[in-house]
C-alpha positions in Angstrom: 113.0 113.4 119.1 109.3 113.6 118.4 107.1 110.7 117.2 105.4 110.9 113.8 102.1 110.3 115.7 102.4 113.9 117.1 102.2 115.3 113.6 99.1 116.7 112.0 97.0 114.1 110.2 95.7 115.4 106.8 93.2 114.1 104.2 95.1 113.2 101.0 92.2 111.9 98.8 89.7 109.2 98.1 89.7 106.5 95.4 87.6 103.8 93.8 90.8 102.2 92.4 92.7 102.0 95.8 95.4 104.4 94.6 96.4 108.0 94.5 98.7 109.7 92.0 101.8 111.5 93.3 103.6 114.0 91.0 106.9 115.7 91.8 110.5 116.2 90.8 113.0 113.5 91.1 116.5 115.1 90.7 117.8 114.8 87.2 114.8 112.8 86.0 112.5 115.9 86.1 108.8 115.5 86.7 107.8 112.0 87.6 104.4 110.5 88.4 104.1 107.6 90.9 101.2 105.6 92.1 100.5 105.3 95.9 98.7 102.1 96.4 96.3 101.1 99.2 94.7 97.8 100.0 91.1 98.9 99.5 89.0 101.7 97.9 88.2 104.5 100.3 89.3 107.8 101.9 93.0 108.2 102.8 94.9 110.4 105.3 98.6 110.8 106.1 100.7 112.2 108.9 102.3 115.4 107.7 105.8 115.3 109.3 108.0 118.4 109.1 111.7 118.1 109.4 114.3 115.4 110.2 113.9 115.4 113.9 110.9 113.0 113.9 111.1 109.3 114.6 109.2 107.3 112.0 108.1 103.8 113.1 110.2 100.9 111.8 107.1 99.3 110.4 106.9 102.1 107.8 108.7 101.7 104.5 109.9 104.6 102.3 108.2 104.2 98.9 109.3 107.4 97.1 111.3 110.6 97.4 110.6 113.9 95.5 112.4 117.2 95.5 111.1 120.8 95.5 107.4 120.2 95.2 104.7 117.5 95.5 101.1 117.3 94.2 98.7 114.5 95.1 95.7 113.6 93.0 92.7 111.3 93.8 90.1 110.1 91.3 88.7 113.6 90.7 91.0 116.4 91.8 94.3 117.6 93.3 94.2 117.1 97.1 97.7 118.2 98.2 100.2 120.7 96.9 103.3 121.8 98.8 106.8 123.0 98.2 109.9 121.8 100.2 113.5 120.8 99.6 112.6 117.1 99.9 109.5 114.9 100.4 109.7 111.3 101.6 106.6 109.2 101.4 106.2 106.2 103.7 103.6 103.4 103.8 102.7 100.8 106.3 99.9 98.2 106.5 96.7 98.7 104.7 96.3 102.5 105.1 99.3 103.9 107.0 100.9 106.8 105.3 103.4 109.5 106.2 104.5 112.5 104.2 107.8 113.9 105.5 108.6 117.5 104.3 112.3 118.6 104.8 113.2 122.3 104.1 
């Protein structure tokens, strides 16, 4: 099993309010927006993990799951847009973030 640290690290946005907006489908609930909070204003990145065969550190907590597609928006624009069967978003510490895509 690979470590999440071997995955590509991508830019997911910047914010003056220490948060990004996640928009995606949540099963029967349809399209749902969620806030992804950080400790301070700044630029944010995430490990982009593909598949189930990746070990995610125990210090990460799953904060939200989306189905079919995910868009991420920062203060001014869309910064991420992908399609997959499932997306799991994990957070740890002040800035740690993992986006897991499962096909």
